[in-house]
PDB file of N, CA, C and O in Angstrom:
ATOM      1  N   MET A   1       0.843  -1.171   0.000  1.00  0.00           N
ATOM      2  CA  MET A   1       0.000   0.000   0.000  1.00  0.00           C
ATOM      3  C   MET A   1       0.886   1.231   0.000  1.00  0.00           C
ATOM      4  O   MET A   1       1.862   1.295   0.748  1.00  0.00           O
ATOM      5  N   GLY A   2       0.552   2.220  -0.843  1.00  0.00           N
ATOM      6  CA  GLY A   2       1.310   3.461  -0.911  1.00  0.00           C
ATOM      7  C   GLY A   2       0.785   4.486   0.064  1.00  0.00           C
ATOM      8  O   GLY A   2      -0.298   4.335   0.631  1.00  0.00           O
ATOM      9  N   THR A   3       1.560   5.521   0.249  1.00  0.00           N
ATOM     10  CA  THR A   3       1.193   6.597   1.159  1.00  0.00           C
ATOM     11  C   THR A   3       1.352   7.925   0.436  1.00  0.00           C
ATOM     12  O   THR A   3       2.305   8.130  -0.316  1.00  0.00           O
ATOM     13  N   ILE A   4       0.414   8.813   0.673  1.00  0.00           N
ATOM     14  CA  ILE A   4       0.495  10.180   0.163  1.00  0.00           C
ATOM     15  C   ILE A   4       0.574  11.083   1.379  1.00  0.00           C
ATOM     16  O   ILE A   4      -0.258  10.999   2.282  1.00  0.00           O
ATOM     17  N   GLU A   5       1.573  11.942   1.397  1.00  0.00           N
ATOM     18  CA  GLU A   5       1.735  12.843   2.526  1.00  0.00           C
ATOM     19  C   GLU A   5       2.076  14.229   2.008  1.00  0.00           C
ATOM     20  O   GLU A   5       2.834  14.377   1.049  1.00  0.00           O
ATOM     21  N   ALA A   6       1.511  15.237   2.647  1.00  0.00           N
ATOM     22  CA  ALA A   6       1.817  16.618   2.288  1.00  0.00           C
ATOM     23  C   ALA A   6       1.991  17.422   3.569  1.00  0.00           C
ATOM     24  O   ALA A   6       1.270  17.220   4.546  1.00  0.00           O
ATOM     25  N   VAL A   7       2.944  18.323   3.553  1.00  0.00           N
ATOM     26  CA  VAL A   7       3.213  19.176   4.700  1.00  0.00           C
ATOM     27  C   VAL A   7       3.435  20.590   4.173  1.00  0.00           C
ATOM     28  O   VAL A   7       4.082  20.788   3.145  1.00  0.00           O
ATOM     29  N   ALA A   8       2.893  21.559   4.886  1.00  0.00           N
ATOM     30  CA  ALA A   8       3.096  22.951   4.506  1.00  0.00           C
ATOM     31  C   ALA A   8       3.332  23.771   5.764  1.00  0.00           C
ATOM     32  O   ALA A   8       2.831  23.436   6.837  1.00  0.00           O
ATOM     33  N   THR A   9       4.088  24.833   5.626  1.00  0.00           N
ATOM     34  CA  THR A   9       4.386  25.728   6.737  1.00  0.00           C
ATOM     35  C   THR A   9       4.047  27.146   6.310  1.00  0.00           C
ATOM     36  O   THR A   9       4.283  27.528   5.164  1.00  0.00           O
ATOM     37  N   THR A  10       3.499  27.918   7.221  1.00  0.00           N
ATOM     38  CA  THR A  10       3.168  29.302   6.924  1.00  0.00           C
ATOM     39  C   THR A  10       3.491  30.175   8.125  1.00  0.00           C
ATOM     40  O   THR A  10       3.509  29.710   9.265  1.00  0.00           O
ATOM     41  N   SER A  11       3.742  31.430   7.852  1.00  0.00           N
ATOM     42  CA  SER A  11       3.949  32.383   8.944  1.00  0.00           C
ATOM     43  C   SER A  11       2.639  33.081   9.302  1.00  0.00           C
ATOM     44  O   SER A  11       2.605  33.905  10.217  1.00  0.00           O
ATOM     45  N   SER A  12       1.570  32.761   8.593  1.00  0.00           N
ATOM     46  CA  SER A  12       0.256  33.356   8.875  1.00  0.00           C
ATOM     47  C   SER A  12      -0.304  32.843  10.191  1.00  0.00           C
ATOM     48  O   SER A  12       0.094  31.790  10.688  1.00  0.00           O
ATOM     49  N   SER A  13      -1.209  33.587  10.730  1.00  0.00           N
ATOM     50  CA  SER A  13      -1.855  33.186  11.984  1.00  0.00           C
ATOM     51  C   SER A  13      -2.841  32.047  11.717  1.00  0.00           C
ATOM     52  O   SER A  13      -3.336  31.904  10.599  1.00  0.00           O
ATOM     53  N   PRO A  14      -3.124  31.240  12.735  1.00  0.00           N
ATOM     54  CA  PRO A  14      -4.142  30.198  12.564  1.00  0.00           C
ATOM     55  C   PRO A  14      -5.481  30.768  12.094  1.00  0.00           C
ATOM     56  O   PRO A  14      -6.163  30.134  11.289  1.00  0.00           O
ATOM     57  N   ALA A  15      -5.868  31.939  12.574  1.00  0.00           N
ATOM     58  CA  ALA A  15      -7.137  32.549  12.166  1.00  0.00           C
ATOM     59  C   ALA A  15      -7.131  32.876  10.671  1.00  0.00           C
ATOM     60  O   ALA A  15      -8.146  32.691  10.000  1.00  0.00           O
ATOM     61  N   ALA A  16      -6.013  33.355  10.146  1.00  0.00           N
ATOM     62  CA  ALA A  16      -5.916  33.673   8.719  1.00  0.00           C
ATOM     63  C   ALA A  16      -6.010  32.408   7.869  1.00  0.00           C
ATOM     64  O   ALA A  16      -6.656  32.405   6.821  1.00  0.00           O
ATOM     65  N   VAL A  17      -5.370  31.346   8.316  1.00  0.00           N
ATOM     66  CA  VAL A  17      -5.425  30.076   7.583  1.00  0.00           C
ATOM     67  C   VAL A  17      -6.841  29.534   7.604  1.00  0.00           C
ATOM     68  O   VAL A  17      -7.346  29.096   6.570  1.00  0.00           O
ATOM     69  N   ARG A  18      -7.485  29.554   8.746  1.00  0.00           N
ATOM     70  CA  ARG A  18      -8.862  29.064   8.848  1.00  0.00           C
ATOM     71  C   ARG A  18      -9.810  29.861   7.958  1.00  0.00           C
ATOM     72  O   ARG A  18     -10.729  29.290   7.369  1.00  0.00           O
ATOM     73  N   ALA A  19      -9.601  31.164   7.855  1.00  0.00           N
ATOM     74  CA  ALA A  19     -10.445  31.993   6.992  1.00  0.00           C
ATOM     75  C   ALA A  19     -10.292  31.583   5.534  1.00  0.00           C
ATOM     76  O   ALA A  19     -11.280  31.547   4.800  1.00  0.00           O
ATOM     77  N   LEU A  20      -9.068  31.271   5.096  1.00  0.00           N
ATOM     78  CA  LEU A  20      -8.862  30.810   3.724  1.00  0.00           C
ATOM     79  C   LEU A  20      -9.521  29.453   3.489  1.00  0.00           C
ATOM     80  O   LEU A  20     -10.151  29.241   2.453  1.00  0.00           O
ATOM     81  N   LEU A  21      -9.382  28.549   4.429  1.00  0.00           N
ATOM     82  CA  LEU A  21      -9.971  27.220   4.276  1.00  0.00           C
ATOM     83  C   LEU A  21     -11.494  27.258   4.289  1.00  0.00           C
ATOM     84  O   LEU A  21     -12.137  26.397   3.689  1.00  0.00           O
ATOM     85  N   ALA A  22     -12.075  28.239   4.960  1.00  0.00           N
ATOM     86  CA  ALA A  22     -13.531  28.331   5.071  1.00  0.00           C
ATOM     87  C   ALA A  22     -14.212  28.677   3.752  1.00  0.00           C
ATOM     88  O   ALA A  22     -15.402  28.411   3.588  1.00  0.00           O
ATOM     89  N   ASP A  23     -13.481  29.263   2.814  1.00  0.00           N
ATOM     90  CA  ASP A  23     -14.067  29.679   1.536  1.00  0.00           C
ATOM     91  C   ASP A  23     -13.421  28.906   0.397  1.00  0.00           C
ATOM     92  O   ASP A  23     -12.416  29.343  -0.164  1.00  0.00           O
ATOM     93  N   ALA A  24     -13.994  27.761   0.057  1.00  0.00           N
ATOM     94  CA  ALA A  24     -13.420  26.891  -0.976  1.00  0.00           C
ATOM     95  C   ALA A  24     -13.304  27.589  -2.329  1.00  0.00           C
ATOM     96  O   ALA A  24     -12.455  27.216  -3.138  1.00  0.00           O
ATOM     97  N   SER A  25     -14.135  28.588  -2.589  1.00  0.00           N
ATOM     98  CA  SER A  25     -14.084  29.263  -3.883  1.00  0.00           C
ATOM     99  C   SER A  25     -12.771  30.000  -4.107  1.00  0.00           C
ATOM    100  O   SER A  25     -12.447  30.338  -5.245  1.00  0.00           O
ATOM    101  N   THR A  26     -12.006  30.257  -3.045  1.00  0.00           N
ATOM    102  CA  THR A  26     -10.720  30.961  -3.191  1.00  0.00           C
ATOM    103  C   THR A  26      -9.531  30.015  -3.328  1.00  0.00           C
ATOM    104  O   THR A  26      -8.427  30.466  -3.633  1.00  0.00           O
ATOM    105  N   TRP A  27      -9.727  28.725  -3.110  1.00  0.00           N
ATOM    106  CA  TRP A  27      -8.601  27.793  -3.072  1.00  0.00           C
ATOM    107  C   TRP A  27      -7.788  27.783  -4.358  1.00  0.00           C
ATOM    108  O   TRP A  27      -6.568  27.623  -4.306  1.00  0.00           O
ATOM    109  N   ALA A  28      -8.429  27.950  -5.507  1.00  0.00           N
ATOM    110  CA  ALA A  28      -7.699  27.945  -6.791  1.00  0.00           C
ATOM    111  C   ALA A  28      -6.772  29.156  -6.898  1.00  0.00           C
ATOM    112  O   ALA A  28      -5.805  29.113  -7.658  1.00  0.00           O
ATOM    113  N   ARG A  29      -7.037  30.221  -6.167  1.00  0.00           N
ATOM    114  CA  ARG A  29      -6.186  31.416  -6.212  1.00  0.00           C
ATOM    115  C   ARG A  29      -4.874  31.218  -5.467  1.00  0.00           C
ATOM    116  O   ARG A  29      -3.852  31.778  -5.862  1.00  0.00           O
ATOM    117  N   TRP A  30      -4.887  30.430  -4.393  1.00  0.00           N
ATOM    118  CA  TRP A  30      -3.681  30.306  -3.575  1.00  0.00           C
ATOM    119  C   TRP A  30      -3.155  28.872  -3.482  1.00  0.00           C
ATOM    120  O   TRP A  30      -2.075  28.648  -2.936  1.00  0.00           O
ATOM    121  N   GLY A  31      -3.892  27.916  -3.999  1.00  0.00           N
ATOM    122  CA  GLY A  31      -3.466  26.519  -3.945  1.00  0.00           C
ATOM    123  C   GLY A  31      -3.125  25.983  -5.317  1.00  0.00           C
ATOM    124  O   GLY A  31      -2.996  26.742  -6.277  1.00  0.00           O
ATOM    125  N   SER A  32      -2.981  24.692  -5.405  1.00  0.00           N
ATOM    126  CA  SER A  32      -2.565  24.076  -6.669  1.00  0.00           C
ATOM    127  C   SER A  32      -3.726  23.650  -7.552  1.00  0.00           C
ATOM    128  O   SER A  32      -3.495  23.225  -8.684  1.00  0.00           O
ATOM    129  N   TRP A  33      -4.968  23.746  -7.083  1.00  0.00           N
ATOM    130  CA  TRP A  33      -6.126  23.345  -7.881  1.00  0.00           C
ATOM    131  C   TRP A  33      -6.506  24.434  -8.874  1.00  0.00           C
ATOM    132  O   TRP A  33      -6.375  25.621  -8.576  1.00  0.00           O
ATOM    133  N   SER A  34      -6.980  24.032 -10.061  1.00  0.00           N
ATOM    134  CA  SER A  34      -7.433  25.023 -11.038  1.00  0.00           C
ATOM    135  C   SER A  34      -8.882  25.424 -10.794  1.00  0.00           C
ATOM    136  O   SER A  34      -9.316  26.487 -11.238  1.00  0.00           O
ATOM    137  N   LYS A  35      -9.639  24.570 -10.086  1.00  0.00           N
ATOM    138  CA  LYS A  35     -11.031  24.881  -9.777  1.00  0.00           C
ATOM    139  C   LYS A  35     -11.424  24.140  -8.503  1.00  0.00           C
ATOM    140  O   LYS A  35     -11.132  22.954  -8.348  1.00  0.00           O
ATOM    141  N   VAL A  36     -12.085  24.846  -7.601  1.00  0.00           N
ATOM    142  CA  VAL A  36     -12.627  24.241  -6.385  1.00  0.00           C
ATOM    143  C   VAL A  36     -13.995  24.874  -6.160  1.00  0.00           C
ATOM    144  O   VAL A  36     -14.139  26.097  -6.187  1.00  0.00           O
ATOM    145  N   GLU A  37     -14.995  24.029  -5.938  1.00  0.00           N
ATOM    146  CA  GLU A  37     -16.331  24.554  -5.661  1.00  0.00           C
ATOM    147  C   GLU A  37     -17.093  23.571  -4.794  1.00  0.00           C
ATOM    148  O   GLU A  37     -16.771  22.384  -4.744  1.00  0.00           O
ATOM    149  N   VAL A  38     -18.107  24.080  -4.114  1.00  0.00           N
ATOM    150  CA  VAL A  38     -19.032  23.241  -3.376  1.00  0.00           C
ATOM    151  C   VAL A  38     -20.163  22.922  -4.330  1.00  0.00           C
ATOM    152  O   VAL A  38     -20.788  23.829  -4.880  1.00  0.00           O
ATOM    153  N   GLU A  39     -20.437  21.628  -4.533  1.00  0.00           N
ATOM    154  CA  GLU A  39     -21.510  21.241  -5.457  1.00  0.00           C
ATOM    155  C   GLU A  39     -22.825  21.854  -5.003  1.00  0.00           C
ATOM    156  O   GLU A  39     -23.142  21.872  -3.813  1.00  0.00           O
ATOM    157  N   GLY A  40     -23.575  22.349  -5.958  1.00  0.00           N
ATOM    158  CA  GLY A  40     -24.848  22.994  -5.661  1.00  0.00           C
ATOM    159  C   GLY A  40     -24.711  24.441  -5.241  1.00  0.00           C
ATOM    160  O   GLY A  40     -25.712  25.126  -5.031  1.00  0.00           O
ATOM    161  N   GLY A  41     -23.461  24.923  -5.113  1.00  0.00           N
ATOM    162  CA  GLY A  41     -23.230  26.324  -4.789  1.00  0.00           C
ATOM    163  C   GLY A  41     -23.479  26.705  -3.345  1.00  0.00           C
ATOM    164  O   GLY A  41     -23.405  27.886  -3.003  1.00  0.00           O
ATOM    165  N   GLY A  42     -23.768  25.756  -2.500  1.00  0.00           N
ATOM    166  CA  GLY A  42     -24.033  26.069  -1.104  1.00  0.00           C
ATOM    167  C   GLY A  42     -22.749  26.288  -0.323  1.00  0.00           C
ATOM    168  O   GLY A  42     -21.654  26.217  -0.881  1.00  0.00           O
ATOM    169  N   PRO A  43     -22.886  26.553   0.958  1.00  0.00           N
ATOM    170  CA  PRO A  43     -21.710  26.746   1.808  1.00  0.00           C
ATOM    171  C   PRO A  43     -21.075  25.410   2.182  1.00  0.00           C
ATOM    172  O   PRO A  43     -21.702  24.357   2.059  1.00  0.00           O
ATOM    173  N   GLN A  44     -19.838  25.463   2.633  1.00  0.00           N
ATOM    174  CA  GLN A  44     -19.206  24.276   3.187  1.00  0.00           C
ATOM    175  C   GLN A  44     -19.849  23.986   4.533  1.00  0.00           C
ATOM    176  O   GLN A  44     -20.266  24.893   5.253  1.00  0.00           O
ATOM    177  N   GLY A  45     -19.917  22.729   4.848  1.00  0.00           N
ATOM    178  CA  GLY A  45     -20.476  22.296   6.117  1.00  0.00           C
ATOM    179  C   GLY A  45     -20.676  20.802   6.061  1.00  0.00           C
ATOM    180  O   GLY A  45     -20.429  20.193   5.020  1.00  0.00           O
ATOM    181  N   PRO A  46     -21.113  20.193   7.139  1.00  0.00           N
ATOM    182  CA  PRO A  46     -21.298  18.745   7.161  1.00  0.00           C
ATOM    183  C   PRO A  46     -22.157  18.259   5.989  1.00  0.00           C
ATOM    184  O   PRO A  46     -23.215  18.820   5.701  1.00  0.00           O
ATOM    185  N   ASP A  47     -21.690  17.227   5.334  1.00  0.00           N
ATOM    186  CA  ASP A  47     -22.328  16.562   4.192  1.00  0.00           C
ATOM    187  C   ASP A  47     -22.232  17.331   2.869  1.00  0.00           C
ATOM    188  O   ASP A  47     -22.678  16.821   1.842  1.00  0.00           O
ATOM    189  N   ALA A  48     -21.667  18.534   2.864  1.00  0.00           N
ATOM    190  CA  ALA A  48     -21.445  19.236   1.597  1.00  0.00           C
ATOM    191  C   ALA A  48     -20.378  18.480   0.809  1.00  0.00           C
ATOM    192  O   ALA A  48     -19.495  17.849   1.389  1.00  0.00           O
ATOM    193  N   VAL A  49     -20.469  18.552  -0.522  1.00  0.00           N
ATOM    194  CA  VAL A  49     -19.504  17.882  -1.393  1.00  0.00           C
ATOM    195  C   VAL A  49     -18.706  18.940  -2.134  1.00  0.00           C
ATOM    196  O   VAL A  49     -19.269  19.840  -2.758  1.00  0.00           O
ATOM    197  N   ARG A  50     -17.379  18.820  -2.058  1.00  0.00           N
ATOM    198  CA  ARG A  50     -16.481  19.718  -2.788  1.00  0.00           C
ATOM    199  C   ARG A  50     -15.977  19.014  -4.033  1.00  0.00           C
ATOM    200  O   ARG A  50     -15.688  17.818  -4.012  1.00  0.00           O
ATOM    201  N   LEU A  51     -15.875  19.770  -5.121  1.00  0.00           N
ATOM    202  CA  LEU A  51     -15.243  19.315  -6.352  1.00  0.00           C
ATOM    203  C   LEU A  51     -13.921  20.056  -6.461  1.00  0.00           C
ATOM    204  O   LEU A  51     -13.882  21.284  -6.393  1.00  0.00           O
ATOM    205  N   LEU A  52     -12.820  19.294  -6.634  1.00  0.00           N
ATOM    206  CA  LEU A  52     -11.493  19.869  -6.806  1.00  0.00           C
ATOM    207  C   LEU A  52     -10.972  19.376  -8.148  1.00  0.00           C
ATOM    208  O   LEU A  52     -10.936  18.169  -8.387  1.00  0.00           O
ATOM    209  N   ALA A  53     -10.569  20.285  -9.024  1.00  0.00           N
ATOM    210  CA  ALA A  53     -10.141  19.892 -10.361  1.00  0.00           C
ATOM    211  C   ALA A  53      -8.783  20.468 -10.703  1.00  0.00           C
ATOM    212  O   ALA A  53      -8.491  21.632 -10.425  1.00  0.00           O
ATOM    213  N   LYS A  54      -7.968  19.641 -11.304  1.00  0.00           N
ATOM    214  CA  LYS A  54      -6.710  20.015 -11.920  1.00  0.00           C
ATOM    215  C   LYS A  54      -6.333  18.830 -12.797  1.00  0.00           C
ATOM    216  O   LYS A  54      -6.095  17.726 -12.306  1.00  0.00           O
ATOM    217  N   ALA A  55      -6.284  19.077 -14.100  1.00  0.00           N
ATOM    218  CA  ALA A  55      -6.051  17.993 -15.055  1.00  0.00           C
ATOM    219  C   ALA A  55      -4.863  17.154 -14.640  1.00  0.00           C
ATOM    220  O   ALA A  55      -3.817  17.706 -14.298  1.00  0.00           O
ATOM    221  N   PRO A  56      -4.987  15.858 -14.658  1.00  0.00           N
ATOM    222  CA  PRO A  56      -6.116  15.051 -15.135  1.00  0.00           C
ATOM    223  C   PRO A  56      -7.082  14.661 -14.020  1.00  0.00           C
ATOM    224  O   PRO A  56      -7.913  13.775 -14.222  1.00  0.00           O
ATOM    225  N   PHE A  57      -6.999  15.294 -12.855  1.00  0.00           N
ATOM    226  CA  PHE A  57      -7.810  14.892 -11.710  1.00  0.00           C
ATOM    227  C   PHE A  57      -9.084  15.717 -11.574  1.00  0.00           C
ATOM    228  O   PHE A  57      -9.116  16.907 -11.888  1.00  0.00           O
ATOM    229  N   ARG A  58     -10.116  15.059 -11.104  1.00  0.00           N
ATOM    230  CA  ARG A  58     -11.399  15.677 -10.760  1.00  0.00           C
ATOM    231  C   ARG A  58     -11.898  14.921  -9.525  1.00  0.00           C
ATOM    232  O   ARG A  58     -12.543  13.879  -9.636  1.00  0.00           O
ATOM    233  N   LEU A  59     -11.590  15.462  -8.363  1.00  0.00           N
ATOM    234  CA  LEU A  59     -11.862  14.775  -7.105  1.00  0.00           C
ATOM    235  C   LEU A  59     -13.165  15.254  -6.476  1.00  0.00           C
ATOM    236  O   LEU A  59     -13.596  16.389  -6.677  1.00  0.00           O
ATOM    237  N   HIS A  60     -13.770  14.365  -5.719  1.00  0.00           N
ATOM    238  CA  HIS A  60     -14.959  14.706  -4.941  1.00  0.00           C
ATOM    239  C   HIS A  60     -14.689  14.347  -3.487  1.00  0.00           C
ATOM    240  O   HIS A  60     -14.298  13.225  -3.165  1.00  0.00           O
ATOM    241  N   GLU A  61     -14.908  15.327  -2.621  1.00  0.00           N
ATOM    242  CA  GLU A  61     -14.737  15.141  -1.182  1.00  0.00           C
ATOM    243  C   GLU A  61     -16.051  15.472  -0.477  1.00  0.00           C
ATOM    244  O   GLU A  61     -16.748  16.412  -0.860  1.00  0.00           O
ATOM    245  N   ARG A  62     -16.378  14.710   0.537  1.00  0.00           N
ATOM    246  CA  ARG A  62     -17.542  14.993   1.371  1.00  0.00           C
ATOM    247  C   ARG A  62     -17.036  15.495   2.721  1.00  0.00           C
ATOM    248  O   ARG A  62     -16.182  14.870   3.349  1.00  0.00           O
ATOM    249  N   ILE A  63     -17.574  16.624   3.152  1.00  0.00           N
ATOM    250  CA  ILE A  63     -17.203  17.162   4.453  1.00  0.00           C
ATOM    251  C   ILE A  63     -17.923  16.345   5.518  1.00  0.00           C
ATOM    252  O   ILE A  63     -19.150  16.245   5.513  1.00  0.00           O
ATOM    253  N   THR A  64     -17.163  15.773   6.416  1.00  0.00           N
ATOM    254  CA  THR A  64     -17.721  14.886   7.432  1.00  0.00           C
ATOM    255  C   THR A  64     -17.772  15.529   8.815  1.00  0.00           C
ATOM    256  O   THR A  64     -18.429  15.012   9.718  1.00  0.00           O
ATOM    257  N   GLY A  65     -17.095  16.630   8.977  1.00  0.00           N
ATOM    258  CA  GLY A  65     -17.121  17.348  10.244  1.00  0.00           C
ATOM    259  C   GLY A  65     -16.735  18.798  10.019  1.00  0.00           C
ATOM    260  O   GLY A  65     -15.885  19.090   9.178  1.00  0.00           O
ATOM    261  N   TRP A  66     -17.347  19.701  10.754  1.00  0.00           N
ATOM    262  CA  TRP A  66     -17.086  21.116  10.518  1.00  0.00           C
ATOM    263  C   TRP A  66     -17.413  21.922  11.766  1.00  0.00           C
ATOM    264  O   TRP A  66     -18.552  21.919  12.233  1.00  0.00           O
ATOM    265  N   VAL A  67     -16.433  22.597  12.294  1.00  0.00           N
ATOM    266  CA  VAL A  67     -16.630  23.581  13.356  1.00  0.00           C
ATOM    267  C   VAL A  67     -16.006  24.860  12.819  1.00  0.00           C
ATOM    268  O   VAL A  67     -14.783  25.000  12.836  1.00  0.00           O
ATOM    269  N   PRO A  68     -16.836  25.812  12.335  1.00  0.00           N
ATOM    270  CA  PRO A  68     -16.304  27.027  11.705  1.00  0.00           C
ATOM    271  C   PRO A  68     -15.243  27.708  12.566  1.00  0.00           C
ATOM    272  O   PRO A  68     -15.421  27.911  13.767  1.00  0.00           O
ATOM    273  N   GLY A  69     -14.137  28.053  11.912  1.00  0.00           N
ATOM    274  CA  GLY A  69     -13.049  28.747  12.582  1.00  0.00           C
ATOM    275  C   GLY A  69     -12.171  27.853  13.438  1.00  0.00           C
ATOM    276  O   GLY A  69     -11.207  28.325  14.040  1.00  0.00           O
ATOM    277  N   GLU A  70     -12.497  26.546  13.501  1.00  0.00           N
ATOM    278  CA  GLU A  70     -11.712  25.651  14.347  1.00  0.00           C
ATOM    279  C   GLU A  70     -11.156  24.445  13.596  1.00  0.00           C
ATOM    280  O   GLU A  70      -9.944  24.230  13.616  1.00  0.00           O
ATOM    281  N   TRP A  71     -12.003  23.648  12.931  1.00  0.00           N
ATOM    282  CA  TRP A  71     -11.504  22.452  12.247  1.00  0.00           C
ATOM    283  C   TRP A  71     -12.521  21.944  11.230  1.00  0.00           C
ATOM    284  O   TRP A  71     -13.699  22.301  11.259  1.00  0.00           O
ATOM    285  N   MET A  72     -12.028  21.109  10.342  1.00  0.00           N
ATOM    286  CA  MET A  72     -12.896  20.420   9.399  1.00  0.00           C
ATOM    287  C   MET A  72     -12.334  19.035   9.157  1.00  0.00           C
ATOM    288  O   MET A  72     -11.142  18.795   9.344  1.00  0.00           O
ATOM    289  N   ALA A  73     -13.199  18.128   8.741  1.00  0.00           N
ATOM    290  CA  ALA A  73     -12.804  16.774   8.376  1.00  0.00           C
ATOM    291  C   ALA A  73     -13.504  16.441   7.065  1.00  0.00           C
ATOM    292  O   ALA A  73     -14.600  16.933   6.795  1.00  0.00           O
ATOM    293  N   TYR A  74     -12.868  15.608   6.255  1.00  0.00           N
ATOM    294  CA  TYR A  74     -13.464  15.239   4.976  1.00  0.00           C
ATOM    295  C   TYR A  74     -13.010  13.850   4.576  1.00  0.00           C
ATOM    296  O   TYR A  74     -12.041  13.307   5.107  1.00  0.00           O
ATOM    297  N   GLU A  75     -13.754  13.282   3.606  1.00  0.00           N
ATOM    298  CA  GLU A  75     -13.368  12.008   3.011  1.00  0.00           C
ATOM    299  C   GLU A  75     -13.372  12.151   1.497  1.00  0.00           C
ATOM    300  O   GLU A  75     -14.272  12.765   0.922  1.00  0.00           O
ATOM    301  N   LEU A  76     -12.375  11.587   0.866  1.00  0.00           N
ATOM    302  CA  LEU A  76     -12.293  11.541  -0.592  1.00  0.00           C
ATOM    303  C   LEU A  76     -13.093  10.328  -1.031  1.00  0.00           C
ATOM    304  O   LEU A  76     -12.826   9.215  -0.578  1.00  0.00           O
ATOM    305  N   PHE A  77     -14.084  10.526  -1.919  1.00  0.00           N
ATOM    306  CA  PHE A  77     -14.890   9.381  -2.317  1.00  0.00           C
ATOM    307  C   PHE A  77     -14.915   9.135  -3.816  1.00  0.00           C
ATOM    308  O   PHE A  77     -15.473   8.127  -4.248  1.00  0.00           O
ATOM    309  N   ALA A  78     -14.335  10.009  -4.624  1.00  0.00           N
ATOM    310  CA  ALA A  78     -14.308   9.772  -6.071  1.00  0.00           C
ATOM    311  C   ALA A  78     -13.193  10.593  -6.697  1.00  0.00           C
ATOM    312  O   ALA A  78     -12.834  11.663  -6.204  1.00  0.00           O
ATOM    313  N   GLY A  79     -12.650  10.070  -7.797  1.00  0.00           N
ATOM    314  CA  GLY A  79     -11.692  10.815  -8.585  1.00  0.00           C
ATOM    315  C   GLY A  79     -10.264  10.324  -8.539  1.00  0.00           C
ATOM    316  O   GLY A  79      -9.452  10.721  -9.375  1.00  0.00           O
ATOM    317  N   MET A  80      -9.935   9.477  -7.594  1.00  0.00           N
ATOM    318  CA  MET A  80      -8.595   8.896  -7.504  1.00  0.00           C
ATOM    319  C   MET A  80      -8.736   7.437  -7.101  1.00  0.00           C
ATOM    320  O   MET A  80      -9.719   7.036  -6.478  1.00  0.00           O
ATOM    321  N   ARG A  81      -7.757   6.673  -7.462  1.00  0.00           N
ATOM    322  CA  ARG A  81      -7.765   5.265  -7.088  1.00  0.00           C
ATOM    323  C   ARG A  81      -7.218   5.105  -5.673  1.00  0.00           C
ATOM    324  O   ARG A  81      -6.198   4.453  -5.448  1.00  0.00           O
ATOM    325  N   VAL A  82      -7.919   5.713  -4.736  1.00  0.00           N
ATOM    326  CA  VAL A  82      -7.553   5.693  -3.334  1.00  0.00           C
ATOM    327  C   VAL A  82      -8.795   5.245  -2.568  1.00  0.00           C
ATOM    328  O   VAL A  82      -9.900   5.708  -2.852  1.00  0.00           O
ATOM    329  N   ARG A  83      -8.623   4.371  -1.623  1.00  0.00           N
ATOM    330  CA  ARG A  83      -9.745   3.905  -0.816  1.00  0.00           C
ATOM    331  C   ARG A  83      -9.568   4.337   0.630  1.00  0.00           C
ATOM    332  O   ARG A  83      -8.465   4.306   1.176  1.00  0.00           O
ATOM    333  N   GLY A  84     -10.659   4.735   1.230  1.00  0.00           N
ATOM    334  CA  GLY A  84     -10.650   5.028   2.651  1.00  0.00           C
ATOM    335  C   GLY A  84      -9.899   6.273   3.068  1.00  0.00           C
ATOM    336  O   GLY A  84      -9.516   6.395   4.232  1.00  0.00           O
ATOM    337  N   HIS A  85      -9.674   7.220   2.136  1.00  0.00           N
ATOM    338  CA  HIS A  85      -8.945   8.435   2.501  1.00  0.00           C
ATOM    339  C   HIS A  85      -9.842   9.345   3.322  1.00  0.00           C
ATOM    340  O   HIS A  85     -10.912   9.755   2.873  1.00  0.00           O
ATOM    341  N   ARG A  86      -9.399   9.650   4.512  1.00  0.00           N
ATOM    342  CA  ARG A  86     -10.072  10.591   5.390  1.00  0.00           C
ATOM    343  C   ARG A  86      -9.037  11.522   5.981  1.00  0.00           C
ATOM    344  O   ARG A  86      -7.894  11.134   6.222  1.00  0.00           O
ATOM    345  N   SER A  87      -9.447  12.742   6.209  1.00  0.00           N
ATOM    346  CA  SER A  87      -8.530  13.702   6.793  1.00  0.00           C
ATOM    347  C   SER A  87      -9.330  14.616   7.704  1.00  0.00           C
ATOM    348  O   SER A  87     -10.538  14.778   7.532  1.00  0.00           O
ATOM    349  N   GLY A  88      -8.672  15.191   8.643  1.00  0.00           N
ATOM    350  CA  GLY A  88      -9.367  16.145   9.503  1.00  0.00           C
ATOM    351  C   GLY A  88      -8.538  16.473  10.715  1.00  0.00           C
ATOM    352  O   GLY A  88      -7.601  15.764  11.081  1.00  0.00           O
ATOM    353  N   GLY A  89      -8.909  17.551  11.308  1.00  0.00           N
ATOM    354  CA  GLY A  89      -8.215  17.975  12.505  1.00  0.00           C
ATOM    355  C   GLY A  89      -8.230  19.473  12.607  1.00  0.00           C
ATOM    356  O   GLY A  89      -8.898  20.163  11.837  1.00  0.00           O
ATOM    357  N   HIS A  90      -7.505  19.952  13.542  1.00  0.00           N
ATOM    358  CA  HIS A  90      -7.458  21.401  13.781  1.00  0.00           C
ATOM    359  C   HIS A  90      -6.573  22.077  12.765  1.00  0.00           C
ATOM    360  O   HIS A  90      -5.486  21.596  12.446  1.00  0.00           O
ATOM    361  N   ALA A  91      -7.052  23.204  12.256  1.00  0.00           N
ATOM    362  CA  ALA A  91      -6.272  23.970  11.271  1.00  0.00           C
ATOM    363  C   ALA A  91      -5.279  24.858  11.982  1.00  0.00           C
ATOM    364  O   ALA A  91      -4.525  25.584  11.334  1.00  0.00           O
TER     365      ALA A  91
END
């Protein structure tokens, strides 16, 4: 079984990072994705589905936990040959 790991460091405050993560529509401006949106145009929150696109990938994630300004959790359920991917914790 393979492992995918990513680590990033910033000098920004935790509040600034959380504010960026709270608005998925901005992720393409500062991250590596060419398009990020919440399906149906609604807000992020429990059970919302995010679409993340960057050729050749088109991923779908379901938000499984959300405490605004504190943490989020999600699961990848389509778009990559990965099973059981879950992530979450404090930002």
